[in-house]
BALOBA-1460 file (C-alpha; in Angstrom, 3 decimals):
// residues 279
<rec num="1" residu="m" x="0.000" y="0.000" z="0.000"/>
<rec num="2" residu="k" x="2.830" y="2.360" z="0.887"/>
<rec num="3" residu="n" x="4.492" y="1.680" z="-2.453"/>
<rec num="4" residu="f" x="1.226" y="2.415" z="-4.224"/>
<rec num="5" residu="f" x="0.869" y="5.830" z="-2.588"/>
<rec num="6" residu="y" x="4.513" y="6.562" z="-3.300"/>
<rec num="7" residu="i" x="3.968" y="5.787" z="-6.972"/>
<rec num="8" residu="l" x="0.904" y="8.040" z="-7.048"/>
<rec num="9" residu="i" x="2.868" y="10.921" z="-5.521"/>
<rec num="10" residu="v" x="5.743" y="10.501" z="-7.981"/>
<rec num="11" residu="f" x="3.276" y="10.303" z="-10.856"/>
<rec num="12" residu="a" x="1.506" y="13.483" z="-9.691"/>
<rec num="13" residu="v" x="4.810" y="15.369" z="-9.413"/>
<rec num="14" residu="f" x="5.996" y="14.327" z="-12.858"/>
<rec num="15" residu="s" x="2.581" y="15.061" z="-14.311"/>
<rec num="16" residu="s" x="2.616" y="18.529" z="-12.783"/>
<rec num="17" residu="c" x="6.123" y="19.215" z="-14.101"/>
<rec num="18" residu="s" x="5.072" y="17.976" z="-17.519"/>
<rec num="19" residu="e" x="2.073" y="20.313" z="-17.585"/>
<rec num="20" residu="y" x="4.254" y="23.222" z="-16.525"/>
<rec num="21" residu="q" x="6.833" y="22.516" z="-19.227"/>
<rec num="22" residu="k" x="4.061" y="22.265" z="-21.825"/>
<rec num="23" residu="a" x="2.667" y="25.613" z="-20.681"/>
<rec num="24" residu="l" x="6.078" y="27.249" z="-20.972"/>
<rec num="25" residu="k" x="6.490" y="26.012" z="-24.543"/>
<rec num="26" residu="a" x="2.878" y="26.616" z="-25.632"/>
<rec num="27" residu="d" x="2.013" y="29.399" z="-28.091"/>
<rec num="28" residu="g" x="-1.085" y="31.150" z="-29.352"/>
<rec num="29" residu="e" x="-4.038" y="33.048" z="-27.820"/>
<rec num="30" residu="g" x="-5.297" y="30.092" z="-25.809"/>
<rec num="31" residu="a" x="-1.826" y="29.455" z="-24.443"/>
<rec num="32" residu="i" x="-1.548" y="33.034" z="-23.178"/>
<rec num="33" residu="a" x="-4.689" y="32.733" z="-21.071"/>
<rec num="34" residu="e" x="-3.599" y="29.301" z="-19.825"/>
<rec num="35" residu="k" x="-0.216" y="30.673" z="-18.760"/>
<rec num="36" residu="f" x="-1.954" y="33.418" z="-16.791"/>
<rec num="37" residu="k" x="-4.226" y="30.892" z="-15.083"/>
<rec num="38" residu="m" x="-1.411" y="28.458" z="-14.273"/>
<rec num="39" residu="g" x="0.910" y="31.260" z="-13.178"/>
<rec num="40" residu="e" x="-1.673" y="32.593" z="-10.723"/>
<rec num="41" residu="a" x="-2.257" y="29.101" z="-9.331"/>
<rec num="42" residu="l" x="1.479" y="28.550" z="-8.870"/>
<rec num="43" residu="y" x="1.799" y="31.974" z="-7.212"/>
<rec num="44" residu="n" x="-0.956" y="31.108" z="-4.737"/>
<rec num="45" residu="e" x="0.837" y="27.825" z="-3.981"/>
<rec num="46" residu="g" x="4.021" y="29.749" z="-3.167"/>
<rec num="47" residu="k" x="5.865" y="28.588" z="-6.282"/>
<rec num="48" residu="f" x="6.936" y="32.107" z="-7.185"/>
<rec num="49" residu="a" x="9.868" y="31.326" z="-9.476"/>
<rec num="50" residu="k" x="7.747" y="29.113" z="-11.706"/>
<rec num="51" residu="a" x="4.909" y="31.622" z="-11.726"/>
<rec num="52" residu="n" x="7.336" y="34.412" z="-12.559"/>
<rec num="53" residu="r" x="8.625" y="32.580" z="-15.652"/>
<rec num="54" residu="l" x="5.091" y="32.240" z="-16.992"/>
<rec num="55" residu="f" x="4.199" y="35.860" z="-16.211"/>
<rec num="56" residu="a" x="7.332" y="37.123" z="-17.962"/>
<rec num="57" residu="q" x="6.215" y="35.423" z="-21.176"/>
<rec num="58" residu="i" x="2.771" y="37.053" z="-21.278"/>
<rec num="59" residu="v" x="3.309" y="40.556" z="-19.852"/>
<rec num="60" residu="p" x="3.614" y="42.139" z="-23.326"/>
<rec num="61" residu="n" x="0.333" y="40.493" z="-24.431"/>
<rec num="62" residu="y" x="-1.708" y="42.140" z="-21.670"/>
<rec num="63" residu="r" x="-0.606" y="45.753" z="-22.080"/>
<rec num="64" residu="g" x="-3.668" y="47.995" z="-22.229"/>
<rec num="65" residu="k" x="-6.034" y="45.182" z="-21.276"/>
<rec num="66" residu="p" x="-8.245" y="45.064" z="-18.130"/>
<rec num="67" residu="q" x="-6.329" y="42.060" z="-16.734"/>
<rec num="68" residu="a" x="-2.988" y="43.886" z="-17.007"/>
<rec num="69" residu="e" x="-3.180" y="45.416" z="-13.515"/>
<rec num="70" residu="k" x="-3.645" y="42.044" z="-11.820"/>
<rec num="71" residu="l" x="-0.913" y="40.438" z="-13.904"/>
<rec num="72" residu="m" x="1.577" y="43.220" z="-13.230"/>
<rec num="73" residu="y" x="0.812" y="43.058" z="-9.498"/>
<rec num="74" residu="l" x="1.505" y="39.313" z="-9.429"/>
<rec num="75" residu="y" x="4.567" y="39.706" z="-11.637"/>
<rec num="76" residu="a" x="6.086" y="42.531" z="-9.552"/>
<rec num="77" residu="t" x="5.401" y="40.935" z="-6.174"/>
<rec num="78" residu="s" x="6.728" y="37.575" z="-7.355"/>
<rec num="79" residu="f" x="10.182" y="39.154" z="-7.624"/>
<rec num="80" residu="y" x="9.875" y="40.318" z="-4.007"/>
<rec num="81" residu="k" x="8.759" y="36.845" z="-2.905"/>
<rec num="82" residu="m" x="11.784" y="35.400" z="-4.730"/>
<rec num="83" residu="e" x="13.995" y="37.872" z="-2.821"/>
<rec num="84" residu="d" x="15.213" y="39.387" z="-6.077"/>
<rec num="85" residu="y" x="15.162" y="42.841" z="-4.539"/>
<rec num="86" residu="y" x="16.957" y="44.726" z="-7.305"/>
<rec num="87" residu="i" x="14.244" y="43.854" z="-9.790"/>
<rec num="88" residu="s" x="11.351" y="43.923" z="-7.293"/>
<rec num="89" residu="g" x="12.138" y="47.523" z="-6.338"/>
<rec num="90" residu="y" x="12.007" y="48.560" z="-9.981"/>
<rec num="91" residu="q" x="8.934" y="46.508" z="-10.888"/>
<rec num="92" residu="l" x="6.932" y="47.521" z="-7.809"/>
<rec num="93" residu="e" x="7.688" y="51.204" z="-8.382"/>
<rec num="94" residu="r" x="6.696" y="50.731" z="-12.013"/>
<rec num="95" residu="f" x="3.381" y="49.207" z="-10.916"/>
<rec num="96" residu="a" x="2.732" y="52.094" z="-8.512"/>
<rec num="97" residu="s" x="3.379" y="54.712" z="-11.181"/>
<rec num="98" residu="s" x="1.334" y="52.836" z="-13.817"/>
<rec num="99" residu="y" x="-1.681" y="52.226" z="-11.553"/>
<rec num="100" residu="p" x="-1.907" y="55.195" z="-9.139"/>
<rec num="101" residu="k" x="-5.556" y="54.422" z="-8.366"/>
<rec num="102" residu="s" x="-5.025" y="50.723" z="-7.682"/>
<rec num="103" residu="e" x="-6.227" y="49.220" z="-4.412"/>
<rec num="104" residu="k" x="-2.769" y="47.618" z="-4.275"/>
<rec num="105" residu="l" x="-0.976" y="50.973" z="-4.439"/>
<rec num="106" residu="e" x="-0.175" y="51.201" z="-0.718"/>
<rec num="107" residu="e" x="1.056" y="47.618" z="-0.513"/>
<rec num="108" residu="t" x="3.238" y="47.806" z="-3.619"/>
<rec num="109" residu="s" x="4.667" y="51.183" z="-2.588"/>
<rec num="110" residu="f" x="5.684" y="49.763" z="0.778"/>
<rec num="111" residu="l" x="7.191" y="46.618" z="-0.744"/>
<rec num="112" residu="a" x="9.092" y="48.761" z="-3.231"/>
<rec num="113" residu="a" x="10.600" y="50.805" z="-0.397"/>
<rec num="114" residu="k" x="11.287" y="47.638" z="1.583"/>
<rec num="115" residu="s" x="13.103" y="46.181" z="-1.433"/>
<rec num="116" residu="y" x="15.640" y="49.001" z="-1.100"/>
<rec num="117" residu="y" x="15.943" y="48.232" z="2.609"/>
<rec num="118" residu="h" x="16.915" y="44.646" z="1.782"/>
<rec num="119" residu="l" x="19.655" y="45.938" z="-0.542"/>
<rec num="120" residu="s" x="21.380" y="47.864" z="2.260"/>
<rec num="121" residu="p" x="24.816" y="46.279" z="2.889"/>
<rec num="122" residu="v" x="26.633" y="45.680" z="6.186"/>
<rec num="123" residu="f" x="27.833" y="48.881" z="7.855"/>
<rec num="124" residu="s" x="31.486" y="48.333" z="6.917"/>
<rec num="125" residu="k" x="30.709" y="48.731" z="3.196"/>
<rec num="126" residu="e" x="29.758" y="51.767" z="1.102"/>
<rec num="127" residu="q" x="26.333" y="52.983" z="2.292"/>
<rec num="128" residu="k" x="24.832" y="54.455" z="-0.891"/>
<rec num="129" residu="e" x="22.016" y="51.873" z="-0.869"/>
<rec num="130" residu="t" x="21.325" y="52.560" z="2.814"/>
<rec num="131" residu="v" x="20.808" y="56.267" z="2.184"/>
<rec num="132" residu="e" x="18.549" y="55.474" z="-0.778"/>
<rec num="133" residu="a" x="16.520" y="53.021" z="1.307"/>
<rec num="134" residu="i" x="15.959" y="55.645" z="4.021"/>
<rec num="135" residu="e" x="14.755" y="58.108" z="1.392"/>
<rec num="136" residu="k" x="12.370" y="55.561" z="-0.149"/>
<rec num="137" residu="l" x="10.891" y="54.559" z="3.219"/>
<rec num="138" residu="q" x="10.439" y="58.201" z="4.215"/>
<rec num="139" residu="e" x="8.697" y="58.888" z="0.904"/>
<rec num="140" residu="f" x="6.299" y="56.032" z="1.667"/>
<rec num="141" residu="i" x="5.540" y="57.467" z="5.124"/>
<rec num="142" residu="n" x="4.914" y="60.897" z="3.608"/>
<rec num="143" residu="l" x="2.540" y="59.457" z="0.996"/>
<rec num="144" residu="f" x="0.698" y="57.083" z="3.356"/>
<rec num="145" residu="p" x="0.902" y="58.587" z="6.874"/>
<rec num="146" residu="e" x="-2.096" y="56.535" z="8.060"/>
<rec num="147" residu="s" x="-0.847" y="53.221" z="6.659"/>
<rec num="148" residu="e" x="-0.596" y="50.140" z="8.857"/>
<rec num="149" residu="h" x="2.954" y="49.795" z="7.523"/>
<rec num="150" residu="v" x="4.155" y="53.147" z="8.929"/>
<rec num="151" residu="s" x="5.348" y="51.692" z="12.238"/>
<rec num="152" residu="e" x="7.411" y="49.069" z="10.419"/>
<rec num="153" residu="a" x="8.748" y="51.679" z="8.004"/>
<rec num="154" residu="n" x="9.863" y="53.835" z="10.932"/>
<rec num="155" residu="r" x="11.541" y="50.841" z="12.573"/>
<rec num="156" residu="l" x="13.403" y="50.055" z="9.360"/>
<rec num="157" residu="i" x="14.538" y="53.681" z="9.056"/>
<rec num="158" residu="q" x="15.883" y="53.589" z="12.613"/>
<rec num="159" residu="e" x="17.776" y="50.391" z="11.810"/>
<rec num="160" residu="l" x="19.266" y="51.942" z="8.679"/>
<rec num="161" residu="d" x="20.122" y="55.178" z="10.506"/>
<rec num="162" residu="f" x="22.050" y="53.188" z="13.096"/>
<rec num="163" residu="k" x="23.986" y="51.511" z="10.305"/>
<rec num="164" residu="l" x="25.099" y="54.954" z="9.085"/>
<rec num="165" residu="e" x="25.987" y="55.920" z="12.662"/>
<rec num="166" residu="k" x="28.003" y="52.736" z="13.119"/>
<rec num="167" residu="k" x="29.853" y="53.363" z="9.858"/>
<rec num="168" residu="a" x="30.776" y="56.942" z="10.838"/>
<rec num="169" residu="f" x="31.705" y="55.891" z="14.374"/>
<rec num="170" residu="e" x="34.008" y="53.077" z="13.253"/>
<rec num="171" residu="i" x="35.795" y="55.367" z="10.781"/>
<rec num="172" residu="a" x="36.456" y="57.901" z="13.535"/>
<rec num="173" residu="k" x="37.542" y="55.155" z="15.939"/>
<rec num="174" residu="q" x="39.917" y="53.727" z="13.338"/>
<rec num="175" residu="f" x="41.721" y="57.070" z="13.181"/>
<rec num="176" residu="n" x="42.169" y="56.812" z="16.955"/>
<rec num="177" residu="l" x="43.552" y="53.280" z="16.692"/>
<rec num="178" residu="i" x="46.150" y="54.251" z="14.086"/>
<rec num="179" residu="s" x="47.132" y="57.305" z="16.177"/>
<rec num="180" residu="d" x="45.867" y="59.871" z="13.677"/>
<rec num="181" residu="y" x="44.456" y="61.929" z="16.520"/>
<rec num="182" residu="p" x="43.647" y="65.180" z="14.624"/>
<rec num="183" residu="a" x="41.560" y="63.198" z="12.122"/>
<rec num="184" residu="s" x="39.936" y="61.235" z="14.944"/>
<rec num="185" residu="v" x="38.928" y="64.376" z="16.877"/>
<rec num="186" residu="k" x="37.517" y="65.978" z="13.722"/>
<rec num="187" residu="s" x="35.633" y="62.806" z="12.750"/>
<rec num="188" residu="f" x="34.095" y="62.437" z="16.203"/>
<rec num="189" residu="d" x="33.137" y="66.137" z="16.178"/>
<rec num="190" residu="n" x="31.292" y="65.518" z="12.911"/>
<rec num="191" residu="f" x="29.700" y="62.357" z="14.298"/>
<rec num="192" residu="i" x="28.425" y="64.121" z="17.429"/>
<rec num="193" residu="f" x="26.994" y="66.950" z="15.306"/>
<rec num="194" residu="e" x="25.341" y="64.691" z="12.727"/>
<rec num="195" residu="f" x="23.940" y="62.093" z="15.164"/>
<rec num="196" residu="p" x="23.010" y="64.013" z="18.352"/>
<rec num="197" residu="g" x="20.703" y="61.268" z="19.648"/>
<rec num="198" residu="s" x="22.925" y="58.318" z="18.788"/>
<rec num="199" residu="k" x="23.212" y="55.264" z="21.042"/>
<rec num="200" residu="l" x="26.951" y="55.562" z="20.435"/>
<rec num="201" residu="r" x="27.182" y="59.123" z="21.758"/>
<rec num="202" residu="e" x="28.854" y="58.128" z="25.048"/>
<rec num="203" residu="d" x="31.452" y="56.051" z="23.203"/>
<rec num="204" residu="a" x="32.016" y="58.847" z="20.705"/>
<rec num="205" residu="l" x="32.575" y="61.446" z="23.422"/>
<rec num="206" residu="y" x="35.003" y="59.131" z="25.191"/>
<rec num="207" residu="y" x="37.090" y="58.395" z="22.112"/>
<rec num="208" residu="r" x="37.069" y="62.070" z="21.153"/>
<rec num="209" residu="l" x="38.462" y="62.875" z="24.593"/>
<rec num="210" residu="d" x="41.001" y="60.055" z="24.325"/>
<rec num="211" residu="s" x="42.175" y="61.357" z="20.939"/>
<rec num="212" residu="a" x="42.302" y="64.966" z="22.131"/>
<rec num="213" residu="y" x="44.217" y="63.931" z="25.248"/>
<rec num="214" residu="k" x="46.818" y="61.931" z="23.333"/>
<rec num="215" residu="l" x="47.132" y="64.700" z="20.760"/>
<rec num="216" residu="a" x="47.779" y="67.250" z="23.519"/>
<rec num="217" residu="i" x="50.243" y="65.121" z="25.496"/>
<rec num="218" residu="n" x="52.271" y="64.375" z="22.377"/>
<rec num="219" residu="s" x="52.245" y="67.954" z="21.082"/>
<rec num="220" residu="v" x="55.250" y="70.225" z="20.728"/>
<rec num="221" residu="e" x="55.486" y="73.225" z="22.992"/>
<rec num="222" residu="y" x="55.003" y="75.971" z="20.417"/>
<rec num="223" residu="k" x="53.689" y="76.668" z="16.947"/>
<rec num="224" residu="n" x="54.592" y="79.634" z="14.812"/>
<rec num="225" residu="t" x="51.749" y="81.499" z="13.092"/>
<rec num="226" residu="v" x="51.936" y="84.575" z="10.918"/>
<rec num="227" residu="q" x="49.197" y="86.432" z="12.776"/>
<rec num="228" residu="n" x="49.872" y="85.500" z="16.398"/>
<rec num="229" residu="g" x="53.567" y="84.785" z="16.544"/>
<rec num="230" residu="l" x="54.518" y="82.065" z="19.047"/>
<rec num="231" residu="v" x="51.563" y="80.140" z="20.495"/>
<rec num="232" residu="h" x="51.555" y="77.490" z="23.239"/>
<rec num="233" residu="l" x="50.215" y="74.684" z="21.027"/>
<rec num="234" residu="r" x="50.477" y="72.046" z="23.735"/>
<rec num="235" residu="k" x="48.705" y="74.199" z="26.320"/>
<rec num="236" residu="e" x="45.988" y="75.081" z="23.839"/>
<rec num="237" residu="r" x="45.319" y="71.402" z="23.115"/>
<rec num="238" residu="l" x="45.390" y="70.499" z="26.820"/>
<rec num="239" residu="e" x="42.692" y="73.097" z="27.459"/>
<rec num="240" residu="i" x="40.546" y="71.612" z="24.705"/>
<rec num="241" residu="a" x="41.045" y="68.124" z="26.178"/>
<rec num="242" residu="k" x="40.047" y="69.479" z="29.593"/>
<rec num="243" residu="e" x="36.820" y="70.891" z="28.141"/>
<rec num="244" residu="y" x="36.045" y="67.471" z="26.680"/>
<rec num="245" residu="s" x="36.789" y="65.683" z="29.972"/>
<rec num="246" residu="d" x="34.674" y="68.090" z="32.028"/>
<rec num="247" residu="s" x="31.801" y="67.752" z="29.582"/>
<rec num="248" residu="f" x="32.010" y="63.959" z="29.595"/>
<rec num="249" residu="k" x="32.041" y="63.698" z="33.406"/>
<rec num="250" residu="l" x="29.065" y="66.015" z="33.622"/>
<rec num="251" residu="l" x="27.022" y="63.906" z="31.187"/>
<rec num="252" residu="y" x="28.117" y="60.400" z="32.211"/>
<rec num="253" residu="t" x="28.925" y="60.234" z="35.899"/>
<rec num="254" residu="d" x="28.473" y="56.444" z="36.002"/>
<rec num="255" residu="s" x="30.114" y="55.688" z="32.673"/>
<rec num="256" residu="k" x="32.052" y="52.482" z="32.061"/>
<rec num="257" residu="y" x="34.871" y="54.795" z="30.972"/>
<rec num="258" residu="i" x="34.850" y="56.976" z="34.110"/>
<rec num="259" residu="e" x="38.098" y="55.591" z="35.600"/>
<rec num="260" residu="d" x="40.016" y="56.253" z="32.391"/>
<rec num="261" residu="v" x="38.450" y="59.690" z="32.119"/>
<rec num="262" residu="n" x="39.438" y="60.544" z="35.692"/>
<rec num="263" residu="e" x="43.023" y="59.467" z="35.001"/>
<rec num="264" residu="m" x="43.175" y="61.607" z="31.868"/>
<rec num="265" residu="t" x="41.621" y="64.540" z="33.727"/>
<rec num="266" residu="s" x="44.220" y="64.291" z="36.501"/>
<rec num="267" residu="a" x="47.065" y="64.186" z="33.974"/>
<rec num="268" residu="i" x="45.638" y="67.138" z="32.041"/>
<rec num="269" residu="n" x="45.268" y="69.222" z="35.209"/>
<rec num="270" residu="q" x="48.853" y="68.475" z="36.269"/>
<rec num="271" residu="e" x="50.157" y="69.551" z="32.881"/>
<rec num="272" residu="l" x="48.115" y="72.755" z="32.933"/>
<rec num="273" residu="e" x="49.298" y="73.538" z="36.488"/>
<rec num="274" residu="s" x="52.886" y="73.391" z="35.274"/>
<rec num="275" residu="y" x="52.129" y="76.328" z="32.987"/>
<rec num="276" residu="s" x="50.803" y="78.338" z="35.943"/>
<rec num="277" residu="t" x="54.010" y="77.585" z="37.854"/>
<rec num="278" residu="k" x="56.131" y="78.750" z="34.925"/>
<rec num="279" residu="s" x="54.252" y="82.019" z="34.656"/>
């Protein structure tokens, strides 16, 4: 009995495959309608790749016809279901622009924006796609502020924003690690300005202080400028480092970095006191 059922299953599978292959190769008016019918059935069964192949063959035949909207919806969303996000973004946007009064407009607009989200790379890579995804999701929110998808769109934007923050933070931190302290201080200044509410703000302020401190300690005594003559470069940088340390301690009294910050503050104060003694 088990062998009998097994044979039936195998027969059904091969029969189904045979019908699908026949549909792919079929031609003529009747074949076009059959491909649409079979493609929709396969789509509803979750066989999106097979459905997509059939849809691709008949899309040109339905241009300008009443059934075109339904076909293009199935065709565009099948790319998304197949996780082919490059093409799904294009096709879903194309559907939205072609059928602005469609009842599927909100759904396809969201999936189009979400396609760009899926194309966003890891933070360590170039973030062009991340910026584009944020723009697309924000456009969706602006167009459909009452949509049920708005909360998800906002969550995705926050996730993408953090990726940009992480990228900028790691670049600034890398300058600190390779002892390029001027570049590190400048990069962290930019980070703090651009991402005022970042989760990485405490870390950024600490590494900015660390870079400023090391830059000051390792500085020469004087610099020569055309306008001001001799300037105490080291003292000037120590004062900047002190501002950073005071600001950090005021904001993060219980920080995981507080011991290091206190040590740097003590060293900075001792160095600055030596200037008072000299004067």
